[in-house]
Structures are given as C-alpha cells and as structure tokens.
C-alpha positions in Angstrom: -162.7 -107.3 229.0 -163.2 -106.3 225.4 -166.2 -103.9 225.5 -167.9 -103.2 222.1 -171.4 -102.9 223.7 -172.0 -99.5 222.2 -171.4 -100.6 218.6 -175.0 -100.9 217.5 -174.0 -102.3 214.1 -173.1 -105.5 216.0 -176.6 -105.9 217.4 -177.6 -108.7 215.1 -174.4 -110.6 215.6 -174.8 -110.3 219.3 -178.4 -111.6 219.1 -177.2 -114.7 217.1 -174.4 -115.4 219.6 -176.8 -115.1 222.5 -179.2 -117.7 221.0 -176.4 -120.2 220.4 -175.0 -119.6 223.9 -178.4 -120.1 225.5 -178.8 -123.4 223.6 -175.3 -124.5 224.4 -175.8 -123.7 228.1 -178.5 -126.3 228.3 -175.9 -128.9 227.6 -173.1 -127.4 229.7 -171.2 -126.4 226.5 -168.9 -123.4 226.5 -168.9 -121.3 223.3 -165.9 -119.4 221.9 -166.0 -116.6 219.2 -163.4 -117.5 216.5 -162.8 -116.7 212.8 -163.2 -113.5 211.0 -165.7 -112.0 213.5 -163.0 -112.4 216.2 -160.6 -110.7 213.8 -162.9 -107.7 213.4 -163.6 -107.4 217.1 -159.9 -107.2 217.8 -158.6 -105.1 214.9 -161.5 -103.0 213.6 -163.5 -102.4 216.8 -161.0 -102.6 219.6 -158.1 -100.8 217.8 -159.5 -99.0 214.8 -157.3 -101.0 212.3 -159.0 -101.1 208.9 -159.9 -104.5 207.5 -160.7 -104.9 203.8 -164.1 -106.2 204.3 -165.8 -106.8 207.7 -167.4 -110.2 207.9 -171.1 -111.0 208.1 -170.3 -114.6 209.3 -170.2 -115.8 212.9 -167.8 -118.6 213.7 -168.3 -120.3 217.1 -166.2 -123.1 218.6 -168.0 -125.5 220.9 -166.3 -127.4 223.7 -168.3 -130.6 223.6 -167.9 -133.9 225.4 -168.9 -136.0 222.4 -170.7 -136.1 219.1 -174.1 -136.9 220.7 -174.0 -133.6 222.6 -173.1 -131.7 219.4 -175.9 -133.3 217.5 -178.4 -132.5 220.2 -177.3 -128.9 220.4 -177.5 -128.5 216.7 -181.0 -130.1 216.7 -182.1 -127.7 219.5 -181.0 -124.7 217.4 -182.9 -125.9 214.4 -186.0 -126.7 216.4 -186.0 -123.1 217.8 -187.0 -121.9 214.3 -184.3 -119.2 214.3 -181.8 -121.3 212.4 -181.9 -123.2 209.1 -179.6 -125.9 207.7 -177.2 -125.3 204.8 -175.4 -127.5 202.4 -172.3 -127.6 204.7 -172.4 -130.0 207.6 -171.2 -127.6 210.3 -173.0 -124.4 209.0 -176.4 -123.1 209.9 -178.0 -119.9 208.8 -179.7 -117.2 210.8 -181.5 -115.2 208.2 -178.6 -113.9 206.0 -175.9 -114.6 208.5 -174.0 -117.9 208.2 -173.1 -119.6 211.5 -170.2 -122.0 211.5 -170.2 -124.4 214.5 -166.8 -126.1 215.1 -166.8 -128.8 217.9 -163.6 -129.6 219.8 -162.5 -131.2 223.0 -164.1 -134.6 223.6 -164.6 -135.2 219.9 -160.9 -134.9 219.1 -158.7 -137.8 218.1 -155.2 -138.2 219.5 -153.7 -136.3 216.6 -156.0 -133.3 217.4 -158.3 -133.8 214.4 -162.1 -134.4 214.3 -163.8 -136.6 211.8 -167.4 -135.6 211.0 -170.1 -138.3 211.5 -171.5 -140.5 210.1 -168.8 -141.7 207.8 -165.9 -139.7 209.2 -164.8 -138.8 205.7 -164.6 -135.0 206.4 -161.6 -134.5 208.7 -160.7 -131.1 210.3 -157.5 -130.2 212.2 -158.5 -128.5 215.5 -155.1 -128.0 217.0 -155.3 -124.6 218.9 -158.9 -124.6 220.0 -158.3 -126.1 223.4 -155.3 -123.7 223.8 -157.5 -120.8 222.7 -160.2 -121.7 225.2 -157.8 -121.5 228.1 -156.7 -117.9 227.4 -159.9 -116.5 225.9 -161.0 -113.0 226.6 -164.4 -111.8 227.9 -166.3 -109.7 225.4 -169.3 -107.5 226.0 -171.6 -107.1 222.9 -174.7 -104.9 222.4 -177.8 -105.9 224.2 -175.8 -106.8 227.3 -174.6 -110.0 225.6 -171.4 -111.4 227.1 -169.2 -114.0 225.6 -165.7 -115.3 225.1 -163.4 -114.5 222.2 -160.1 -115.8 221.2 -157.0 -113.7 221.7 -155.1 -112.5 218.7 -152.2 -115.0 219.2 -154.7 -117.8 219.5 -156.5 -116.6 216.4 -153.2 -116.6 214.4 -152.5 -120.1 215.6 -155.9 -121.2 214.4 -155.4 -119.5 211.1 -152.1 -121.2 210.5 -153.6 -124.6 211.2 -156.6 -123.8 209.0 -154.4 -122.5 206.2 -152.4 -125.8 206.2 -155.6 -127.8 206.3 -157.6 -126.1 203.5 -155.5 -123.7 201.4 -155.8 -125.9 198.4 -159.6 -125.8 198.6 -159.8 -122.1 199.7 -156.7 -120.3 198.5 -155.7 -117.0 200.2 -158.7 -117.0 202.6 -156.6 -117.6 205.7 -153.4 -116.1 204.2 -154.9 -112.6 203.9 -156.0 -112.6 207.5 -152.5 -113.8 208.6 -151.0 -110.9 206.6 -153.3 -108.4 208.2 -152.9 -109.5 211.8 -149.1 -110.2 211.7 -148.3 -106.8 210.1 -150.5 -105.0 212.6 -149.7 -106.9 215.8 -147.9 -104.1 217.5 -150.6 -101.6 216.7 -153.2 -104.0 218.2 -152.4 -103.2 221.8 -148.9 -104.5 221.9 -146.7 -101.5 221.2 -146.0 -100.7 224.9 -144.8 -104.3 225.4 -142.1 -103.7 222.8 -140.5 -101.0 225.0 -141.3 -102.6 228.3 -140.5 -106.3 227.7 -138.4 -106.4 224.5 -136.3 -103.2 224.6 -133.2 -105.1 223.6 -134.8 -105.9 220.3 -135.0 -102.2 219.4 -131.3 -101.8 219.9 -130.3 -104.5 217.5 -128.6 -103.2 214.3 -131.2 -104.6 211.9 -134.2 -103.6 214.0 -137.5 -103.6 212.0 -140.7 -102.5 213.6 -143.1 -104.9 211.8 -140.6 -107.8 212.2 -140.5 -107.1 216.0 -144.2 -107.5 216.1 -144.0 -110.8 214.3 -141.3 -111.9 216.6 -143.4 -111.0 219.6 -146.4 -112.8 218.1 -144.3 -116.0 217.6 -143.4 -115.9 221.3 -147.0 -115.3 222.3 -148.1 -118.3 220.2 -145.4 -120.5 221.7 -146.6 -119.8 225.2 -150.0 -121.3 224.3 -148.6 -124.6 223.1 -147.0 -127.7 224.6 -143.8 -129.1 223.1 -145.6 -131.2 220.6 -147.8 -128.3 219.4 -144.8 -126.0 219.1 -143.0 -128.6 217.0 -145.9 -128.8 214.7 -146.2 -125.1 214.2 -142.5 -124.7 213.9 -142.4 -127.2 211.1 -145.1 -125.3 209.2 -143.4 -122.0 209.7 -140.0 -123.5 208.7 -141.4 -124.9 205.5 -143.1 -121.7 204.5 -140.3 -119.3 205.5 -137.2 -121.1 204.1 -134.8 -118.8 202.3 -133.8 -121.5 199.9 -137.3 -122.5 198.9 -140.1 -120.6 200.5 -143.6 -122.2 200.6 -146.8 -121.0 199.2 -148.0 -119.1 202.2 -145.8 -116.0 201.7 -147.0 -115.7 198.1 -150.6 -116.0 199.2 -150.1 -113.4 201.9 -148.6 -110.8 199.5 -148.4 -111.8 195.8 -146.6 -108.6 194.8 -143.9 -108.9 197.5 -143.7 -112.4 199.0 -140.2 -111.8 200.5 -141.7 -109.5 203.1 -144.2 -112.0 204.6 -141.5 -114.7 204.3 -139.4 -112.6 206.7 -142.4 -112.1 209.0 -142.9 -115.8 209.2 -139.2 -116.4 209.8 -139.3 -113.8 212.7 -142.3 -115.7 214.2 -140.4 -119.0 213.9 -137.3 -117.5 215.6 -139.1 -116.6 218.8 -141.4 -119.6 218.7 -138.3 -121.9 218.9 -137.0 -119.8 221.8 -140.2 -120.2 223.8 -140.2 -122.4 226.9 -143.6 -122.9 228.4 
C-alpha cells in the first residue's frame, strides 16, 4: 500500500480520481493511475526524490470491454457537469486539471494497439497496460480515496512504449521521465534488494551503482512480459543503446552526456534478455 493520504496538496487530484472511479464502477471498469502523476506518487511523495516539475495532469487507464462502454463512461463523466471536453479525443478537463483517459483490454487489436473511433485513424500502442494492471499497487489518497497505481517497472515499460510511439510528435517528454526514473531506481525503495538479491553484481570489477539499478529495472520489466513482449522491448532497447550507432533516446535523455543514458539502457537490455518468466 502506498499511503499519501496526509498530503493535503493532493486533495484535488484525489477528488478527480474518485469521480472517475465512481463513474467507472457503474460499468464494472477498473481504473489505473498512470503517467506523470504516478511518477510523482512514487518518486516525490513516497521516496522524496525531487522531480523538475510536479504534474497537474491526471492520467487514468481504463480496462474496458469494448468501445461502447468507453463511450458511455465518457458520456457519464460529461453529463455529471464536473468534466468538460477538450480538443483531444481522450482528454477531458476538470477545472484546470487535464484528465487523460486511455482505454485498454477489450479494445486492443492483436498487435496491442487501439484505433480511436470513428475512423480509426488515431492509433495508440498500449503494450504494457494489461501487464501493469496485473501488478498494480494499492494507493490511499487524501479524503479516504483509494485507487490503484502502476509500479515503477510498469511505468517505465509504458514510458518506453510511449516514447517509441510519439517521440517525433512530442520530443523529450517521455525521455526525461525515463532518465529520472532509471537513474533513481535504487533510491526508490530498491537499494536493499541490491544487497539481498544481487550481491554478486556489487563484487564485479566494473560495478557501477546507477548501472546496477538500471540492470535491476530491466529484470523487473522482463518479469512483467511474455516472450513476445520481451522481444519487442529488447528490440527497442537494442536499437537505442547500440555502441556502434546509438538511437535518439539517449540523446533526448541527456543531451549533454548521451553516453551515460546509453549505458543505462544497455544495462537494462542485458538483464531483460536474461529474464525468464
């Protein structure tokens, strides 16, 4: 349980989440806190790790059976008078707070994408959402609001997929979060695991603390995925961390020193490939 119920500054976010959860419950839909708000809950609030700018957005994933249920849920939120439409299909507004609603589950195609009705011309890769739902953590927010939030490995998985899906449209948005989470993974509640589960790593001649965290993270992501999912993520990490010709992601993660994030991604890839679910 992640308990941030005493953080009064999260009261408005909690109220928004409670309203969406109440509407979703009427359709038997489970909600999952994802995105930058999940990042802040884990890093800033649970472990005191500074983030450059805490988000005002709330991103919620919705495990829906089909598009009809999603449309009905969205209509119910709008009819409540608490939410307003925006220019983006999957975004509503609650006062000044943007609410992104991402459906997954029954609306996914075989390739783990969703195509937004009515024309299906907006396609989103949702690999990782079902995996994130299976291992989500309980979270207690102010006002006795309880919900579910993605774990950090699941969030990094989602960020990797999102970066590949939209980095040309939104450069650096996901890369900066990846840099922050990967470099702080041990400090985010995993340092004891290094000494308890992976002591042999610390005795290697080229031991590096941050790289060990990235290596642990790659293993934790691998456990979430089946063979096909691991292959997809491994291809992405391999392309981006190649010594011969690194991809764009390391540069977006740290423009001043891209070699460092390239090595972090390579460490993740190493343990991801070693993972057997």
